[in-house]
N, C-alpha and C positions, 0 to 999 in steps of 0.2 A: 750658149748662154742659158742659165736656168731661170725659169720664171717661178715665182712663189706667190701663192695666194695665202694671205694671212687673214684669219678671222679672229677678231677680238670680240668676246662676248660679255662686255661690261656695260653697265648702265652709267653714262658719262655726260659732259656738259657742252659749251656753245661756240660756233662760228658758221659761215655760210658756203664757203667754196667746196664744191664736190671733188676737186683735184688741187693738190699741192705739189711742189718740188722740194725735196730735201735739199737745202742749200749746200750741205757738206759733201754730198755724194752725187747729186743730180738725179736720185731715184725719184720716180714719180709715185705720189701717194694718192690712191682714189678711194673715196668714201661712198661710191656708188655702185650698186649691182646692175645697173642699167646697161644695156648693149650687150656685145658679146665678150664677156670677161673670161670665159672658159675656152680652152683649146677645142678644136673640132671633135676630137674623140670624146670629150666630156660632155658633149651635146647629145651623144647617141642616147637611144632608148635604155640601154643597159645601165648606164651611169647617170644620165638625166640630171647633171648638176644645176643647182639653183642657189642664188644668193639673195639675202634679204639685207637692205641697207639700214644703217642706223638713221634716226631722226637727225635733222640738221643740228639741233640743239646738243647733240652728243658728240660732235666732230672734234671740238677744241681738245678735250681731255684725251680722247684716243690718239690724236695727233701727238700730244706731249708724251704719252706712254710709248708710241712707236719711235719717236725721235730719241727718246732716252735709250731705248733698246739698241738702236742703230749706233749710238755713241760708243757702244761696247766693242765695236768691230772697226778694224782699219779700213779706211776708204777704198784701197785697192780691193779688198775682199768683197766689200758691198758692190762695187762697180762690176767686178767679174762675175757676180752671182745673182744680181737683182737688176731687173729693168723697171719693174712696177710693183707696188705692194697695194693689195686691196684690203681695206678695213671693213669688215662687214659685221653686222648684228648676228646673222646666222648663215650657215653654209650646209646645204643638204645634197646628198648624192646617193646613188644606188638604191633609191626607193621612191 
């Protein structure tokens, strides 16, 4: 299975849960950069991946944008390629 980290860098609007489930595909949507969101190899000094979360007030619009994008793909394609999507304000690596 493929993992995807999606970083959306828009200024957006409001709701409070850090994790949602896309009802259509079952894909988990996370709005938090907390915990270990990167694979082990991305945590090495060479890559040193870091994510920054949006403020909670920005979750709702970013969720609508992602769900609209997911609607463009057949559910079997989504299920075969995504387990979890991270929506982040910023994503940094290799520096």
